[in-house]
C-alpha positions as CSV (number, residue, x, y, z in Angstrom):
1,M,-39.0,-107.6,211.3
2,A,-40.4,-111.1,211.4
3,A,-39.6,-113.6,208.5
4,K,-42.4,-113.9,206.0
5,T,-43.2,-116.1,203.0
6,G,-46.0,-115.8,200.4
7,S,-47.0,-115.6,196.7
8,L,-46.4,-112.7,194.4
9,S,-49.5,-111.1,193.2
10,I,-50.2,-109.3,190.0
11,N,-52.6,-106.3,189.8
12,S,-54.7,-106.6,186.7
13,E,-55.2,-102.8,186.6
14,N,-51.5,-102.4,186.2
15,I,-50.7,-105.3,183.9
16,F,-53.6,-104.7,181.4
17,P,-52.2,-101.4,180.0
18,I,-48.9,-103.1,179.5
19,I,-50.5,-105.9,177.5
20,K,-52.4,-103.4,175.4
21,K,-49.4,-101.2,174.7
22,W,-46.3,-103.3,174.7
23,L,-47.2,-107.0,174.1
24,Y,-47.2,-106.5,170.3
25,S,-44.9,-104.2,168.3
26,D,-47.4,-103.9,165.4
27,H,-51.0,-103.0,166.1
28,D,-52.2,-104.7,162.9
29,I,-51.3,-108.0,164.5
30,F,-54.7,-108.2,166.3
31,Y,-56.1,-109.7,163.0
32,R,-53.6,-112.6,163.2
33,E,-54.4,-113.2,166.9
34,L,-58.1,-113.2,166.6
35,I,-58.2,-115.2,163.4
36,S,-55.7,-117.8,164.8
37,N,-57.9,-118.1,167.9
38,G,-60.8,-118.9,165.5
39,C,-58.7,-121.4,163.7
40,D,-57.9,-123.1,167.1
41,A,-61.6,-123.2,168.0
42,I,-62.3,-125.0,164.7
43,T,-59.3,-127.3,165.1
44,K,-60.5,-128.3,168.5
45,L,-64.0,-129.1,167.2
46,K,-62.5,-131.2,164.4
47,K,-60.5,-133.2,166.9
48,L,-63.6,-133.8,169.1
49,E,-65.4,-134.9,165.9
50,L,-62.6,-137.4,165.2
51,M,-62.8,-138.6,168.8
52,G,-66.6,-139.1,168.5
53,E,-67.5,-136.4,171.0
54,F,-69.1,-134.1,168.3
55,V,-71.3,-135.0,165.3
56,K,-70.8,-132.4,162.5
57,P,-74.0,-131.3,160.8
58,E,-73.9,-132.2,157.1
59,E,-74.4,-128.5,156.1
60,L,-71.6,-127.2,158.4
61,E,-68.6,-125.8,156.6
62,Y,-65.8,-124.7,158.8
63,K,-64.7,-121.1,158.2
64,I,-63.6,-117.8,159.6
65,Q,-65.8,-114.8,158.6
66,V,-64.2,-111.4,158.9
67,T,-66.6,-108.5,158.5
68,V,-65.6,-104.8,158.3
69,D,-67.9,-101.9,158.4
70,S,-66.3,-98.5,157.7
71,N,-69.6,-96.7,158.6
72,A,-70.0,-98.2,162.0
73,K,-66.2,-98.4,162.6
74,T,-66.4,-102.0,163.5
75,I,-64.7,-105.3,162.8
76,S,-66.1,-108.7,163.6
77,V,-64.2,-112.0,163.5
78,E,-66.5,-115.0,163.6
79,D,-65.7,-118.8,163.7
80,N,-68.0,-121.8,163.8
81,G,-65.7,-123.8,166.1
82,I,-66.0,-125.1,169.6
83,G,-67.5,-122.0,171.2
84,M,-67.5,-121.3,174.9
85,T,-69.8,-121.8,177.9
86,A,-70.3,-119.1,180.5
87,E,-67.9,-121.0,182.7
88,E,-65.2,-121.1,180.0
89,V,-65.6,-117.4,179.3
90,E,-65.0,-116.9,183.0
91,E,-61.9,-119.1,182.8
92,Y,-60.3,-118.1,179.5
93,I,-61.4,-114.4,179.0
94,N,-61.8,-113.1,182.5
95,Q,-58.5,-114.5,183.6
96,I,-55.6,-113.0,181.7
97,A,-53.0,-115.4,180.3
98,F,-55.1,-118.5,180.9
99,S,-54.8,-120.4,177.7
100,G,-57.8,-122.4,176.5
101,A,-55.5,-124.2,174.0
102,Q,-53.2,-125.4,176.8
103,D,-56.2,-126.5,178.9
104,F,-57.6,-128.4,175.9
105,L,-54.3,-130.1,175.2
106,E,-53.9,-131.1,178.8
107,K,-57.5,-132.6,178.9
108,Y,-56.9,-134.5,175.6
109,K,-53.2,-135.0,175.9
110,D,-53.4,-138.7,174.8
111,K,-55.5,-138.0,171.8
112,A,-54.7,-134.4,170.6
113,N,-51.8,-133.4,168.4
114,E,-50.1,-130.3,169.9
115,D,-48.6,-129.2,166.6
116,Q,-52.0,-128.3,165.2
117,I,-53.0,-126.0,168.0
118,I,-51.7,-122.5,167.3
119,G,-52.3,-120.6,170.6
120,H,-50.4,-121.4,173.8
121,F,-50.2,-118.3,176.0
122,G,-53.8,-117.1,176.4
123,L,-53.0,-113.5,175.5
124,G,-53.9,-113.2,171.8
125,F,-57.5,-112.0,172.5
126,Y,-56.3,-109.0,174.4
127,S,-54.6,-107.6,171.3
128,A,-58.1,-106.4,170.4
129,F,-57.8,-103.7,173.0
130,M,-54.8,-102.2,171.2
131,V,-57.2,-100.9,168.5
132,A,-60.7,-101.0,170.1
133,D,-62.3,-98.9,172.8
134,R,-65.0,-101.6,173.2
135,V,-64.9,-105.3,172.6
136,V,-67.9,-107.6,172.5
137,I,-67.9,-111.4,172.5
138,D,-71.0,-113.5,171.4
139,T,-70.4,-117.2,171.8
140,L,-72.2,-120.5,171.9
141,S,-70.6,-123.8,172.9
142,Y,-70.9,-126.9,170.8
143,K,-72.1,-128.8,174.0
144,E,-75.7,-130.0,174.0
145,G,-77.9,-127.7,176.0
146,A,-75.4,-124.9,176.2
147,K,-76.7,-121.4,176.4
148,P,-75.2,-118.4,174.4
149,V,-73.0,-115.9,176.2
150,H,-72.7,-112.2,175.7
151,W,-69.6,-110.5,177.1
152,E,-68.3,-107.0,176.6
153,S,-65.6,-104.7,178.0
154,E,-64.7,-101.1,177.3
155,G,-61.0,-101.4,177.5
156,G,-60.4,-101.5,181.2
157,T,-60.5,-104.3,183.6
158,E,-64.3,-104.1,184.0
159,F,-66.6,-106.3,182.0
160,A,-70.3,-107.2,181.7
161,M,-71.5,-110.7,181.0
162,D,-75.0,-112.0,180.4
163,E,-76.9,-114.6,178.4
164,G,-76.7,-113.8,174.7
165,D,-78.7,-114.5,171.5
166,K,-76.2,-116.2,169.3
167,T,-77.4,-119.2,167.3
168,G,-75.0,-121.8,166.0
169,N,-71.8,-122.9,167.7
170,G,-68.8,-120.7,167.6
171,T,-67.6,-117.3,168.7
172,R,-68.0,-113.8,167.2
173,I,-65.7,-111.0,168.4
174,T,-66.8,-107.5,167.5
175,L,-64.4,-104.6,167.8
176,Y,-65.5,-101.0,168.1
177,L,-62.4,-99.2,166.9
178,N,-60.8,-96.2,168.5
179,E,-60.1,-93.1,166.4
180,D,-56.5,-94.0,165.8
181,S,-57.3,-97.4,164.3
182,N,-60.1,-96.7,161.9
183,E,-57.9,-97.7,159.0
184,F,-58.3,-101.4,159.9
185,C,-62.0,-101.4,159.0
186,N,-61.2,-100.4,155.5
187,E,-61.7,-103.4,153.2
188,Y,-58.5,-103.0,151.3
189,R,-56.4,-102.5,154.5
190,A,-58.0,-105.5,156.1
191,R,-57.4,-107.6,153.1
192,E,-53.7,-106.5,153.1
193,V,-53.2,-107.4,156.7
194,I,-55.0,-110.7,156.6
195,Q,-53.0,-111.8,153.5
196,K,-49.8,-110.8,155.3
197,Y,-50.4,-112.8,158.5
198,C,-53.0,-115.4,157.6
199,A,-52.3,-116.4,153.9
200,F,-51.8,-120.0,154.8
201,M,-53.8,-120.6,158.0
202,P,-55.5,-124.0,158.1
203,V,-59.1,-122.8,158.0
204,E,-60.7,-120.8,155.1
205,I,-60.9,-117.1,155.8
206,F,-63.6,-114.9,154.1
207,L,-63.8,-111.1,154.2
208,D,-67.0,-109.1,153.8
209,N,-67.5,-105.4,153.6
210,A,-70.8,-104.5,155.3
211,S,-70.8,-100.9,154.1
212,A,-70.2,-101.7,150.5
213,E,-72.7,-102.2,147.7
214,P,-73.5,-105.8,147.0
215,Q,-71.4,-107.3,144.2
216,Y,-72.8,-109.7,141.5
217,E,-71.7,-112.2,139.0
218,T,-73.4,-114.0,136.1
219,I,-73.2,-117.8,135.8
220,E,-74.4,-120.5,133.5
221,K,-77.6,-122.3,134.5
222,D,-75.8,-125.6,135.1
223,E,-73.3,-123.9,137.4
224,L,-76.0,-122.9,140.0
225,T,-75.7,-124.4,143.5
226,E,-77.9,-124.4,146.5
227,K,-75.6,-121.8,148.2
228,D,-76.1,-119.2,145.4
229,T,-78.5,-116.3,145.9
230,I,-80.3,-115.6,142.6
231,V,-80.9,-111.9,142.0
232,E,-82.1,-112.0,138.4
233,T,-82.7,-114.5,135.6
234,V,-80.9,-113.4,132.4
235,I,-82.4,-114.6,129.2
236,E,-80.4,-114.4,126.0
237,E,-82.6,-115.1,123.0
238,A,-81.4,-117.3,120.2
239,K,-79.4,-115.7,117.5
240,T,-80.2,-116.3,113.8
241,E,-78.9,-115.3,110.4
242,E,-80.1,-115.7,106.8
243,K,-78.3,-118.3,104.8
244,E,-78.4,-118.8,101.0
245,N,-78.6,-122.4,99.8
246,E,-76.9,-123.8,96.7
247,D,-80.1,-123.7,94.7
248,G,-80.4,-120.0,95.4
249,T,-83.1,-120.2,98.0
250,K,-82.7,-118.5,101.4
251,E,-83.5,-119.7,104.9
252,T,-83.1,-118.5,108.4
253,V,-80.8,-120.7,110.6
254,E,-80.0,-120.5,114.3
255,I,-76.3,-119.8,115.1
256,S,-76.6,-119.8,118.9
257,P,-79.4,-121.2,121.0
258,R,-81.5,-119.4,123.6
259,T,-79.7,-119.4,126.9
260,E,-80.8,-118.9,130.5
261,K,-78.2,-117.5,132.9
262,Y,-78.4,-116.3,136.5
263,K,-77.2,-113.1,138.1
264,I,-76.2,-114.0,141.6
265,L,-74.6,-112.4,144.6
266,K,-70.9,-112.8,144.1
267,R,-69.6,-116.0,145.6
268,P,-67.2,-115.5,148.5
269,V,-63.6,-116.4,147.8
270,A,-61.2,-117.4,150.6
271,L,-58.3,-115.1,151.2
272,N,-56.0,-117.9,152.2
273,D,-54.6,-121.2,150.9
274,I,-55.3,-123.8,153.6
275,N,-53.0,-126.4,152.0
276,P,-49.7,-124.6,151.2
277,L,-47.2,-126.3,148.9
278,W,-44.6,-126.9,151.7
279,N,-47.0,-129.3,153.4
280,K,-47.0,-131.6,150.5
281,H,-44.3,-134.3,150.0
282,P,-41.7,-133.2,147.4
283,N,-42.6,-136.1,145.2
284,E,-46.2,-134.8,145.0
285,C,-45.2,-131.3,143.7
286,T,-44.7,-130.4,140.1
287,E,-42.2,-127.9,138.7
288,E,-45.0,-125.6,137.7
289,E,-46.5,-125.7,141.2
290,Y,-43.1,-124.6,142.7
291,K,-42.8,-121.8,140.2
292,E,-46.4,-120.7,140.7
293,F,-46.0,-120.7,144.5
294,Y,-42.9,-118.6,144.1
295,R,-44.7,-116.0,142.0
296,K,-47.7,-115.9,144.3
297,V,-45.8,-115.5,147.5
298,F,-42.9,-113.2,146.4
299,M,-44.5,-111.4,143.5
300,D,-41.3,-112.1,141.5
301,F,-42.1,-113.0,137.9
302,K,-38.5,-114.0,137.1
303,E,-38.3,-117.8,137.4
304,P,-36.2,-119.1,140.3
305,L,-33.1,-121.1,139.3
306,F,-34.0,-124.0,141.5
307,W,-35.3,-124.7,145.0
308,I,-34.9,-126.9,148.0
309,H,-37.9,-128.5,149.6
310,L,-37.4,-129.0,153.4
311,N,-39.4,-131.9,154.9
312,M,-38.4,-133.1,158.3
313,D,-40.3,-134.6,161.2
314,Y,-37.5,-135.8,163.5
315,P,-35.9,-134.7,165.8
316,F,-38.2,-131.7,165.2
317,N,-41.0,-130.8,162.8
318,L,-39.9,-128.5,160.0
319,K,-41.2,-127.9,156.5
320,G,-40.4,-125.3,153.9
321,I,-39.2,-124.3,150.5
322,L,-36.1,-122.3,149.8
323,Y,-35.7,-120.7,146.3
324,F,-32.5,-119.5,144.7
325,P,-33.6,-116.5,142.7
326,K,-32.0,-115.3,139.5
327,I,-30.1,-112.0,140.2
328,N,-28.9,-109.3,137.9
329,M,-27.6,-106.8,140.3
330,E,-24.5,-106.1,142.5
331,Y,-24.1,-108.0,145.7
332,E,-25.0,-105.1,148.0
333,S,-28.4,-104.8,146.3
334,I,-29.4,-108.4,146.7
335,E,-32.3,-108.6,149.1
336,G,-34.0,-111.9,150.0
337,T,-37.0,-112.8,152.1
338,I,-37.4,-115.9,154.2
339,K,-40.9,-116.0,155.7
340,L,-41.1,-117.8,159.0
341,Y,-44.4,-119.6,160.0
342,N,-45.5,-121.5,163.0
343,S,-48.3,-123.9,162.3
344,Q,-49.1,-122.0,159.1
345,V,-49.3,-118.7,161.0
346,F,-46.9,-116.0,159.8
347,I,-44.4,-114.9,162.4
348,A,-41.9,-112.6,160.7
349,D,-39.5,-112.1,157.8
350,N,-35.8,-113.0,158.1
351,I,-35.5,-114.0,161.7
352,K,-31.8,-114.3,162.0
353,E,-31.9,-116.8,164.9
354,V,-33.5,-119.4,162.6
355,I,-32.2,-118.5,159.2
356,P,-28.5,-118.6,158.7
357,E,-27.4,-115.1,157.7
358,F,-26.1,-116.1,154.2
359,L,-29.5,-117.7,153.4
360,M,-31.3,-114.5,154.0
361,L,-30.3,-113.6,150.5
362,L,-32.6,-116.3,149.3
363,K,-36.4,-116.3,149.1
364,G,-38.4,-118.9,150.8
365,V,-40.8,-120.1,153.5
366,I,-40.1,-122.1,156.6
367,D,-42.8,-123.6,158.9
368,C,-41.7,-125.0,162.2
369,P,-44.4,-125.7,164.8
370,D,-41.7,-126.5,167.4
371,L,-40.1,-123.1,167.4
372,P,-40.0,-121.6,170.9
373,L,-41.9,-118.3,170.4
374,N,-42.2,-115.5,172.9
375,V,-45.6,-114.6,174.3
376,S,-46.4,-112.2,171.4
377,R,-45.6,-114.9,168.8
378,S,-43.6,-112.2,166.9
379,A,-40.2,-113.3,168.0
380,L,-38.3,-116.3,169.2
381,Q,-37.1,-117.3,172.6
382,N,-33.4,-117.8,172.4
383,D,-32.4,-121.3,173.1
384,G,-30.3,-124.2,171.8
385,F,-33.2,-125.6,169.8
386,V,-33.2,-122.6,167.5
387,T,-29.5,-123.2,166.7
388,K,-30.3,-126.8,165.7
389,V,-32.9,-125.6,163.3
390,A,-30.5,-123.2,161.7
391,D,-27.8,-125.9,161.4
392,Y,-30.3,-128.2,159.8
393,I,-31.3,-125.7,157.2
394,S,-27.7,-124.9,156.4
395,K,-26.9,-128.6,156.0
396,K,-29.9,-129.2,153.7
397,V,-28.7,-126.4,151.4
398,A,-25.2,-127.8,151.3
399,D,-26.5,-131.3,150.5
400,K,-28.6,-129.9,147.7
401,L,-25.7,-128.1,146.2
402,N,-23.3,-131.1,146.5
403,G,-26.0,-133.3,145.0
404,M,-26.5,-131.0,142.0
405,F,-22.7,-130.8,141.5
406,K,-22.3,-134.6,141.4
407,T,-25.4,-135.6,139.5
408,D,-26.4,-132.5,137.4
409,R,-23.1,-130.8,136.7
410,E,-24.4,-129.2,133.4
411,N,-27.3,-127.3,135.1
412,Y,-25.1,-126.6,138.1
413,E,-22.7,-124.7,135.9
414,K,-25.5,-122.8,134.2
415,Y,-26.6,-121.6,137.7
416,W,-23.2,-121.0,139.1
417,D,-22.8,-117.3,138.2
418,D,-26.1,-116.5,139.9
419,I,-25.7,-118.7,142.9
420,S,-22.0,-118.2,143.6
421,P,-22.5,-115.0,145.7
422,F,-24.8,-116.9,148.0
423,I,-22.4,-119.8,148.4
424,K,-19.3,-117.6,148.8
425,F,-21.1,-115.5,151.4
426,G,-22.1,-118.7,153.2
427,C,-18.5,-119.9,153.3
428,L,-17.5,-116.6,154.8
429,K,-20.2,-116.6,157.4
430,D,-20.6,-120.3,158.3
431,E,-17.4,-122.4,158.6
432,K,-19.4,-125.7,158.7
433,F,-21.2,-124.8,155.5
434,G,-17.9,-123.8,153.8
435,E,-16.4,-127.2,154.7
436,K,-19.4,-129.0,153.3
437,V,-19.4,-127.3,149.9
438,K,-15.7,-126.8,149.4
439,D,-15.5,-129.5,146.7
440,S,-18.5,-128.1,144.9
441,M,-17.0,-124.6,144.4
442,L,-16.4,-123.6,140.8
443,F,-14.2,-121.1,139.0
444,K,-14.8,-119.8,135.5
445,N,-11.7,-119.5,133.4
446,L,-10.9,-117.2,130.4
447,D,-12.6,-119.7,128.0
448,H,-15.7,-119.6,130.3
449,K,-15.2,-123.2,131.3
450,Y,-15.8,-124.2,134.9
451,L,-13.1,-125.6,137.1
452,T,-12.8,-126.8,140.7
453,L,-10.1,-125.4,142.9
454,E,-8.2,-128.6,142.4
455,D,-8.5,-128.2,138.7
456,C,-7.1,-124.6,138.9
457,I,-4.1,-125.8,141.0
458,K,-3.3,-128.5,138.5
459,A,-3.7,-126.2,135.5
460,N,-1.1,-123.9,137.1
461,G,1.4,-126.7,137.7
462,G,0.7,-127.0,141.4
463,E,0.0,-130.0,143.6
464,T,-3.3,-130.8,145.2
465,A,-3.6,-130.8,148.9
466,E,-3.7,-134.7,148.9
467,E,-0.5,-134.9,146.8
468,T,1.2,-132.4,149.1
469,K,0.2,-134.4,152.2
470,A,1.5,-137.6,150.5
471,E,4.9,-136.1,149.9
472,E,5.1,-134.7,153.4
473,T,4.5,-138.2,154.9
474,T,7.3,-139.7,152.8
475,D,9.7,-136.8,153.3
476,S,12.2,-137.5,156.1
477,E,13.7,-134.1,156.0
478,E,12.7,-131.2,158.3
479,T,9.3,-129.7,157.7
480,K,9.5,-127.4,154.7
481,E,7.2,-124.4,153.9
482,T,4.3,-125.5,151.7
483,P,5.0,-124.5,148.1
484,K,2.3,-122.1,146.8
485,T,0.6,-122.3,143.5
486,N,-0.3,-118.9,141.9
487,I,-3.8,-118.8,140.6
488,F,-4.3,-115.7,138.4
489,Y,-7.6,-114.0,138.2
490,V,-9.5,-111.3,136.3
491,T,-12.0,-108.8,137.8
492,N,-13.1,-107.0,134.7
493,E,-12.8,-108.8,131.3
494,Q,-13.2,-105.6,129.3
495,Q,-10.8,-103.4,131.2
496,Q,-8.2,-106.0,131.6
497,S,-8.4,-107.3,128.0
498,Q,-4.9,-106.3,127.2
499,Y,-3.5,-108.5,130.0
500,I,-5.9,-111.3,129.1
501,N,-4.7,-111.3,125.4
502,M,-1.1,-111.4,126.5
503,F,-1.8,-114.3,128.8
504,K,-3.7,-116.3,126.1
505,E,-0.9,-115.8,123.6
506,Q,1.5,-117.4,126.0
507,G,-0.8,-120.3,126.8
508,Q,-1.5,-118.9,130.3
509,D,-4.9,-119.1,132.0
510,A,-6.8,-117.2,134.7
511,V,-10.2,-117.4,136.4
512,I,-12.8,-114.7,136.4
513,L,-13.7,-113.3,139.8
514,A,-15.8,-110.2,139.0
515,H,-18.1,-110.1,142.0
516,N,-17.6,-107.7,144.9
517,I,-17.5,-110.6,147.4
518,D,-14.6,-112.2,145.6
519,S,-12.1,-110.0,147.2
520,A,-12.9,-111.4,150.7
521,F,-13.5,-114.9,149.3
522,I,-10.0,-115.3,147.9
523,T,-8.5,-114.3,151.2
524,Y,-10.8,-116.9,152.8
525,L,-9.5,-119.6,150.3
526,E,-5.9,-118.7,151.0
527,Q,-6.4,-119.1,154.7
528,K,-8.1,-122.5,154.1
529,H,-5.5,-123.7,151.5
530,D,-1.9,-122.8,152.4
531,N,-0.8,-124.2,149.1
532,V,-2.7,-121.5,147.1
533,K,-2.0,-117.8,146.3
534,F,-4.4,-115.7,144.3
535,Q,-2.9,-112.9,142.1
536,R,-4.7,-110.6,139.8
537,I,-3.5,-110.8,136.2
538,D,-2.1,-107.2,136.3
539,A,-0.4,-107.6,139.7
540,D,2.9,-108.2,137.9
541,V,4.4,-109.1,134.5
542,H,4.4,-112.8,134.4
543,E,7.8,-114.3,133.4
544,S,6.2,-116.0,130.4
545,L,5.4,-112.6,128.9
546,K,9.0,-111.4,129.0
547,A,11.9,-111.9,126.6
548,E,15.5,-112.3,127.8
549,V,18.0,-109.4,127.4
550,A,21.2,-110.6,125.7
551,E,24.3,-110.4,127.9
552,E,26.0,-107.9,125.6
553,E,22.9,-105.6,125.7
554,K,22.4,-105.5,129.5
555,E,24.6,-102.4,130.1
556,T,22.9,-100.4,127.4
557,F,19.5,-101.7,128.5
558,Q,20.1,-100.5,132.1
559,K,21.2,-97.0,130.9
560,N,18.1,-96.7,128.8
561,A,15.9,-97.9,131.7
562,D,17.5,-95.3,134.1
563,S,17.0,-92.6,131.4
564,L,13.3,-93.5,130.9
565,T,12.7,-93.5,134.6
566,E,14.1,-90.0,134.9
567,I,12.1,-88.7,131.9
568,F,8.8,-90.1,133.0
569,R,9.2,-88.9,136.6
570,K,10.0,-85.4,135.4
571,V,7.2,-85.2,132.8
572,L,4.6,-86.7,135.2
573,N,5.9,-84.6,138.1
574,N,6.1,-87.7,140.3
575,E,9.4,-88.5,141.9
576,K,8.0,-91.6,143.6
577,L,6.7,-93.1,140.3
578,D,7.9,-96.7,140.0
579,V,9.1,-97.3,136.4
580,K,10.2,-100.7,135.2
581,V,11.6,-101.4,131.7
582,E,11.1,-104.9,130.3
583,K,11.5,-106.6,126.9
584,L,8.0,-107.9,126.3
585,K,7.3,-110.6,123.8
586,D,4.3,-108.7,122.5
587,E,5.8,-105.9,120.5
588,N,2.5,-104.1,120.1
589,I,2.3,-103.2,123.7
590,A,4.1,-100.0,124.6
591,S,3.1,-99.6,128.3
592,M,1.3,-101.4,131.1
593,A,0.4,-100.6,134.7
594,V,0.7,-103.2,137.5
595,L,-0.1,-103.1,141.1
596,S,1.0,-105.7,143.6
597,E,-1.6,-108.0,145.0
598,E,-0.9,-106.8,148.6
599,S,-1.3,-103.2,147.7
600,R,-4.6,-103.8,145.8
601,R,-6.1,-105.7,148.7
602,M,-5.0,-102.9,151.0
603,E,-6.9,-100.5,148.7
604,E,-10.0,-102.7,148.7
605,M,-9.9,-103.0,152.5
606,M,-9.7,-99.2,152.8
607,K,-12.7,-98.7,150.5
608,M,-14.6,-101.3,152.5
609,Y,-14.1,-99.4,155.7
610,G,-14.9,-96.0,154.2
611,M,-11.2,-94.9,153.9
612,G,-11.3,-94.4,150.1
613,G,-10.3,-90.8,150.4
614,M,-6.9,-91.6,152.0
615,D,-3.7,-91.6,150.0
616,T,-2.9,-95.2,149.2
617,G,0.6,-94.3,148.2
618,M,1.5,-94.1,151.9
619,F,1.1,-97.9,151.9
620,G,3.0,-98.4,148.7
621,G,-0.3,-98.7,146.8
622,Q,0.8,-96.8,143.6
623,A,0.7,-98.6,140.3
624,S,4.1,-99.4,138.7
625,L,4.6,-98.3,135.1
626,I,5.9,-101.0,132.8
627,L,7.5,-99.8,129.5
628,N,8.3,-102.2,126.6
629,A,11.9,-101.5,125.6
630,D,11.3,-102.9,122.1
631,H,8.3,-100.6,121.3
632,P,9.1,-97.8,118.8
633,L,7.4,-95.1,121.0
634,V,9.5,-96.0,124.0
635,Q,12.6,-96.1,121.8
636,Y,11.7,-92.6,120.4
637,V,11.5,-91.2,124.0
638,V,15.0,-92.6,124.7
639,E,16.5,-91.2,121.5
640,N,14.7,-87.8,121.6
641,K,14.8,-86.8,125.2
642,E,14.3,-83.1,124.5
643,G,12.0,-83.6,121.5
644,E,8.9,-81.3,121.5
645,N,6.5,-84.3,121.5
646,V,8.2,-86.3,124.2
647,E,6.1,-84.9,127.0
648,L,2.9,-85.6,125.0
649,I,4.0,-89.2,124.3
650,C,5.0,-89.9,127.9
651,K,1.7,-88.6,129.4
652,Q,-0.3,-90.6,126.8
653,L,1.6,-93.8,127.4
654,Y,1.0,-93.4,131.1
655,D,-2.7,-92.9,130.8
656,L,-3.1,-95.7,128.3
657,A,-1.4,-98.0,130.8
658,L,-3.7,-96.9,133.6
659,L,-6.8,-97.3,131.4
660,A,-6.1,-101.0,131.0
661,H,-5.6,-101.2,134.8
662,K,-8.4,-99.1,136.4
663,P,-10.8,-96.3,135.5
664,L,-9.3,-92.8,135.2
665,S,-10.4,-90.0,137.5
666,P,-12.6,-87.3,135.9
667,Q,-9.7,-84.9,135.7
668,E,-7.4,-87.6,134.2
669,M,-10.0,-88.6,131.7
670,T,-10.6,-85.0,130.6
671,A,-6.8,-84.5,130.1
672,F,-6.6,-87.8,128.2
673,V,-9.4,-86.9,125.8
674,Q,-7.9,-83.4,125.2
675,R,-4.4,-84.9,124.6
676,S,-5.9,-87.5,122.2
677,N,-7.4,-84.7,120.2
678,Q,-4.1,-82.9,120.2
679,I,-2.3,-86.0,118.9
680,M,-4.9,-86.4,116.1
681,M,-4.4,-82.8,115.1
682,L,-0.6,-83.5,114.7
683,L,-1.5,-86.2,112.2
684,T,-3.3,-83.7,110.0
685,K,-0.2,-81.4,109.7
């Protein structure tokens, strides 16, 4: 076979069904594509006006008019922009994927700003065929002497084109919907879709329902404008009442004058905001404007805690607002929304390539005209630029948090409980972010005061990382293992109140880490800070809570301890039960339960990975029972081993210890309640 070279060809009959069916994942997106094409047509005309190539008529108001007709099953999208000549229709419509936007930018590359043009691929128009059996274009170019063009196609590759009858520059596209797409000519469905995709497009968008009855409104006489269509003049006669004077005479006085009002066709109201808040400079925005924008976009009427206004034009163009919402639910239930826009055109929610994963818990909008979109404008091309955008957003959030910590510590502390899950999640997911905010992390102690990690280390008698490094540099001996500072923590203030009170009495402190994410977060901190060890307040009995056993009492003490271990194991039918007897300073405490930090974390990890049904005892994950040797109930058990109430007391002491440690199982709670009733009955005898 002879060698051959040539060009690949594309058969339009084969490619067109692919465009219709697979280019866009959501069929409602045709609204976005057709409306954004109209916006581009108007933007081009505005640019030509600025360049002196078009003189705008005084009465011309740029707009997109969408008309739905549920009777005729049609939708029309009309703009009063640049329009097209017959030659341009041939070029941009009859040739698939030939972009008029790209052609315009090339022609005026020295004068036109690319950021303001939405379309680039020349495929948006064909989205109409996803929902329509027949598509009609009526267009008239702005050019002097141009003739109107009528174009139509019935969904295949065949089209008909002739001179049209359109007056006024611009383009009207009419869709004759297929049976599966009739929902889109419903006014309320159309409104929903347009507000979803086009809420902030740069040209006003109006929606009209051709099959609905006309709607009216009544205005004052001085409110009438030339644009209003008067249906009826409404006269309200003057109102009078009879008034008695001081001398007893009566007279009729006018209490409201005669008024003339007009009943007019209801004025059209644009569906979109052409100047979204993120396009303003932060210095121009008020606090109320930020809050109102938040309510409007996210339909959340709880006020956000604070926000970050992104405004960058180098090395890429990016604007946006990120809100930290107030949350009142568990971590797993937090659901944020980051809306991504490209030149004010909605792309999608929560695109993970652009938005760092931890920030998807927030609410906000980001507009970046430089984003490399795929041909459907519904997703991103994956390249290094996207990563830079994500890094920038992450950095701005970190800068905002650090700034608040340094300059507005009071409010920062007020927000901390709400924002800490976001920040901690960010530290776990983004190492760079964690490094940036490490000094702004706060920990709430038992007195509900906020401390930094350095403060916690000092409060527990440890040395800061800087002090440790300084010592290491002056230490000529061999490298020693970094001494660890224990930082005690509480996960449930109510449940662990017994331990908390004991700690406070001995002048000890702990931090409150009650969130689900805290378990992973403390492990993260221990990896980052080798001088720190976190330990839950009930992981062991702190030395400060114990009293010393006199030397002469040690033998008797050990015998009693062995005896108590045997009794409790027998009564509770658990030979593996770990029983420890201590002399506690607080004589009011009879029993406690402790679980080592390692065992607890093993339990939490098993739950995380759906292994909660496994026996944690096989990993040593069983709580140890601590008995106070000085408590009368414990002494009674030692002295009355065979007493009739010993079994009752042992079981109750064990359950009371567990209750302060963790929730009882349903069976354990039932037995505990029944036993408590039994004990109270004994008191009545």
